[in-house]
N, C-alpha and C positions, 0 to 999 in steps of 0.2 A: 128723064130723071134730072131734076133740078140740083144745082150745087148750093152747099151751104153759104150764107152770106159769111164773110170773115171780118171781123170788127177791128179797126185799128185802134191803138192805145187811145187816141184822140177821142174816138167814137165811144168807147167805153168809159171814160171819165165824163164825156157829156151824156151819156145815160146814167151813169152813177150821181152825177150832180143834180139832176132831175129828182132822184129819189132822195139823197143826203141832204141836199142845201134847200130845195123848193118843196120837200115833204111831199111829194107826190105817191101814191100808192105803188109797190112794185108791179102788181098785177096791172095796173093802169099802163105803167111804161113799159112793161113787157109787151102788152098788146100793141101799142102804138108803134113799137119798132119790130113787132113780129118775133119775139125773143120768147123763150121758156123762161118763166121766172127764176128757175134754178141757176141759169147763167147768169143773172143779175147778183143773186147771192154769192155764186162763187167769185165774180169779178170783185163785189165788196169784200168778201174774205181776202182775196189776194191783195188789194189794196191797204187793208188793215195791217197783214201780216208782213208787207215790204214797205209799209208805210216809215219804219225807223230810218230807212235810207234817205229818205227825204230830208232829214232833221241832222243827219251826220256832217260834219265837216268835211268838205270835199277838196279843200285846199291842201295841196301836198306840202307845200312851203311852210304853213303853219305847223302841221304835224311833225313835220322833219325837223323843224327849228325847236319844238317841244321835247322831240325824243332825243336830239343833241343835247339840250340842257340836262334831261335826266341822266344820259351818259356821263356827260361831264360831273354830275353831282354825286353819280356812283364811284366814278373814278378817283374823285377826290376823297371821297368815304373810305375807300379801299387804301389809298395813299395813306390816309390817317392811322388805319388799322395796322399798316405794315410798319409804321414807325411806331406805334405802341409795342407791336410785337417783338421788334428789333431792339427796342430799350430793355423789353422785360428779358429778352434772351441774353443780352450784355449784362444786365443786373444778376442773372442766375448763374451764368458763367463766372461772373466775379465771386458770387458767394460758393460755389463749388471750388473755384481756385483756392479761396481763402480758408475754407474746411478740410479739404483734402490735400492741400500741399502741392498743387498742380503748377 
């Protein structure tokens, strides 16, 4: 009984390039490498489903700086709202004091 050939990620990309970039028919490429065409279809599906990761920013320093800026902006917004609430509460207390003689 022979073992199945396991393809590395590099080999899979090489095979997919023949199909996607060079425009070779899947059946021809599958025959060349001794594969079932469904393997190539499956690898192509995986490539497109996980392709988003290739375009995402991977630098942690950029995303952490953006996150820090966002946190800082939200904190200043909260501070501003707290000041407005305190001012309104003080005004309300003054009006109650004036009207009810407290």
